[in-house]
C-alpha positions as CSV (number, residue, x, y, z in Angstrom):
1,M,-33.0,36.4,22.2
2,N,-29.8,38.0,23.2
3,S,-26.6,36.1,23.3
4,D,-26.5,36.4,27.3
5,L,-29.8,34.8,27.6
6,I,-28.9,31.7,25.4
7,F,-25.5,31.3,27.2
8,I,-27.2,31.4,30.6
9,I,-30.0,28.9,29.4
10,F,-27.0,26.7,28.1
11,Y,-24.9,26.5,31.0
12,S,-27.7,26.3,33.6
13,Y,-29.4,23.4,31.9
14,L,-26.0,21.6,31.1
15,L,-24.9,22.0,35.0
16,G,-28.4,20.7,36.2
17,S,-28.4,17.9,33.9
18,I,-25.3,16.1,35.1
19,P,-26.4,12.9,36.6
20,F,-24.1,12.5,39.5
21,G,-25.9,9.7,41.2
22,L,-25.8,7.6,37.9
23,I,-22.1,8.6,37.3
24,I,-21.0,7.9,40.9
25,T,-22.7,4.3,41.3
26,K,-21.3,3.5,37.8
27,I,-17.9,4.4,38.9
28,F,-17.7,3.0,42.5
29,L,-20.3,0.2,42.4
30,K,-20.4,-0.9,38.4
31,K,-24.0,-0.7,38.8
32,D,-27.0,1.3,37.2
33,V,-28.5,3.1,40.2
34,R,-31.9,3.5,37.8
35,K,-32.0,-0.4,38.3
36,I,-32.2,-0.3,42.0
37,G,-34.9,0.6,44.5
38,S,-37.2,3.4,42.8
39,G,-35.0,3.8,39.7
40,N,-34.3,7.4,40.5
41,I,-30.8,8.8,40.3
42,G,-31.0,10.9,43.4
43,A,-29.2,10.6,46.8
44,T,-32.1,8.9,48.4
45,N,-32.0,6.1,45.9
46,V,-28.4,5.9,45.8
47,L,-28.6,5.2,49.6
48,R,-30.8,2.1,48.8
49,T,-27.6,0.7,47.3
50,G,-26.4,0.2,51.0
51,N,-23.6,2.9,50.5
52,K,-24.0,5.8,52.7
53,S,-20.8,7.3,51.4
54,L,-21.9,7.3,47.9
55,A,-25.4,8.9,48.8
56,F,-23.8,11.5,50.5
57,L,-21.3,12.2,47.5
58,T,-24.3,12.2,45.4
59,L,-26.1,14.8,47.7
60,F,-23.0,16.8,47.9
61,F,-22.5,17.2,44.1
62,D,-26.2,17.6,43.4
63,I,-26.2,20.7,45.7
64,L,-23.0,21.8,44.3
65,K,-24.2,22.3,40.8
66,G,-27.1,24.0,42.0
67,Y,-25.1,26.2,43.8
68,I,-22.4,26.8,41.2
69,C,-25.1,27.8,38.7
70,I,-26.5,30.4,40.8
71,Y,-23.1,31.6,41.9
72,I,-22.1,32.2,38.2
73,T,-25.3,33.9,37.5
74,L,-25.2,36.2,40.5
75,I,-21.9,37.6,39.6
76,N,-22.4,37.8,35.8
77,F,-26.0,38.2,35.2
78,S,-27.8,38.9,38.2
79,E,-30.9,40.3,36.5
80,F,-31.5,36.6,35.1
81,T,-30.9,34.7,38.5
82,Q,-34.4,33.3,38.7
83,L,-34.2,32.1,34.9
84,A,-31.1,30.5,35.7
85,A,-32.3,28.8,38.7
86,L,-35.5,27.4,37.2
87,I,-33.4,26.2,34.2
88,C,-30.9,24.3,36.2
89,F,-33.7,22.9,38.3
90,I,-35.6,21.5,35.3
91,G,-32.1,20.2,33.8
92,H,-31.7,18.0,36.9
93,I,-35.4,16.6,36.5
94,F,-35.3,16.2,32.5
95,P,-31.6,15.5,31.6
96,I,-31.2,15.1,28.0
97,W,-28.6,12.6,28.5
98,L,-31.1,10.3,30.1
99,R,-33.9,10.6,27.7
100,F,-35.2,13.4,30.0
101,K,-35.9,11.0,33.0
102,G,-33.9,12.5,35.9
103,G,-34.2,13.0,39.6
104,K,-36.8,14.8,41.8
105,G,-34.9,17.9,42.0
106,V,-34.6,18.5,45.7
107,A,-30.9,18.4,46.3
108,T,-30.2,20.8,43.4
109,Y,-33.0,22.8,44.7
110,L,-31.4,22.9,48.0
111,G,-28.1,24.3,46.3
112,I,-30.0,26.8,44.4
113,V,-31.7,28.2,47.6
114,L,-28.3,28.0,49.4
115,A,-26.9,30.4,46.7
116,L,-30.0,32.7,46.9
117,S,-30.5,32.9,50.6
118,F,-28.6,31.2,53.6
119,N,-31.4,31.6,55.8
120,L,-34.1,30.1,53.6
121,A,-31.3,27.1,53.0
122,L,-31.6,26.8,56.8
123,V,-35.4,26.7,57.0
124,F,-35.2,24.0,54.4
125,G,-32.4,21.9,56.2
126,I,-34.0,22.3,59.5
127,S,-37.5,21.4,58.2
128,W,-36.3,18.4,56.4
129,L,-34.5,16.9,59.1
130,L,-37.3,17.4,61.6
131,I,-40.2,15.8,59.3
132,L,-37.6,13.1,58.4
133,Y,-36.9,12.1,62.1
134,I,-40.4,12.2,63.0
135,T,-42.1,10.5,59.7
136,R,-39.1,8.6,58.2
137,Y,-40.3,9.6,54.9
138,S,-37.8,11.5,52.5
139,S,-40.5,12.5,50.1
140,L,-42.8,13.9,52.5
141,S,-39.8,15.8,54.2
142,S,-38.9,17.3,50.6
143,I,-42.4,18.5,50.0
144,L,-43.2,20.1,53.3
145,S,-39.9,21.7,53.6
146,S,-40.1,23.3,50.2
147,L,-43.6,24.6,51.2
148,N,-42.0,26.1,54.4
149,V,-39.3,27.7,52.2
150,F,-42.0,29.4,50.0
151,L,-44.1,30.5,53.0
152,F,-41.1,32.0,54.9
153,S,-40.0,33.8,51.7
154,F,-43.7,34.9,51.4
155,Y,-44.1,36.3,54.7
156,S,-40.9,37.9,54.9
157,S,-41.2,39.9,51.8
158,L,-44.9,40.7,51.6
159,I,-44.3,44.0,49.5
160,Y,-42.6,42.1,46.8
161,P,-43.3,38.3,47.3
162,D,-40.9,36.0,45.6
163,F,-42.9,33.4,43.7
164,I,-40.0,31.5,42.3
165,Y,-40.2,29.3,45.7
166,L,-43.8,28.7,44.9
167,T,-42.8,27.6,41.4
168,F,-40.2,25.2,42.9
169,F,-42.7,23.7,45.5
170,I,-45.2,23.1,42.8
171,I,-42.5,21.0,40.8
172,I,-41.4,19.3,43.5
173,V,-45.1,18.3,44.3
174,F,-45.2,17.1,40.7
175,T,-41.8,15.2,40.9
176,H,-43.3,13.5,43.9
177,R,-46.7,12.5,42.7
178,E,-46.1,8.7,42.9
179,N,-44.7,9.1,46.3
180,L,-48.1,11.0,47.2
181,V,-50.1,8.1,46.0
182,R,-47.9,5.6,48.0
183,L,-48.2,7.7,51.1
184,K,-51.9,7.9,50.5
185,N,-51.9,4.1,50.2
186,K,-49.3,3.6,53.2
187,T,-47.1,1.9,50.8
188,E,-44.2,4.5,50.7
189,R,-40.8,3.1,51.8
190,K,-39.2,4.7,54.9
191,I,-35.7,5.7,55.3
192,K,-33.8,3.8,57.9
193,L,-31.5,6.3,59.9
């Protein structure tokens, strides 16, 4: 394994693994977000603290870390962009600092997609907002919107389809497996808009 590859894996994982939801709630609320609501460190669970500003801040920084990771890689190691994207995404879900129990990866995924394709990020954002408005389920919005991104990427590049988005979709379904059970049982919590 060459040194560039080791460096890419190192910075991608470290950037992805920064638990902004936990850091922000510890600083501003003196609380551990893992002991609130679903116990997740993402923006949706930070919202359950009742502080919309901190939820937005968590969302912003989780998106930003995904974007920065891909931006750095595109400039310096463009041939390894997909690897960096996947490692950063996995870093958020399995951060070493939290004994590999992180978030569900959606905001970091959006930051990655935004750096790779503004159009696909737009597809995700519009899909997510529409589905959330109709259903009030953040989990369902995330799953279906990531599926839409894959479908749009696939049909817009049929000659050389980009299966990284399929990989992201599969992982997002995996991280939301408990939500899917709750959706089936009609016990999933709705988001108050």
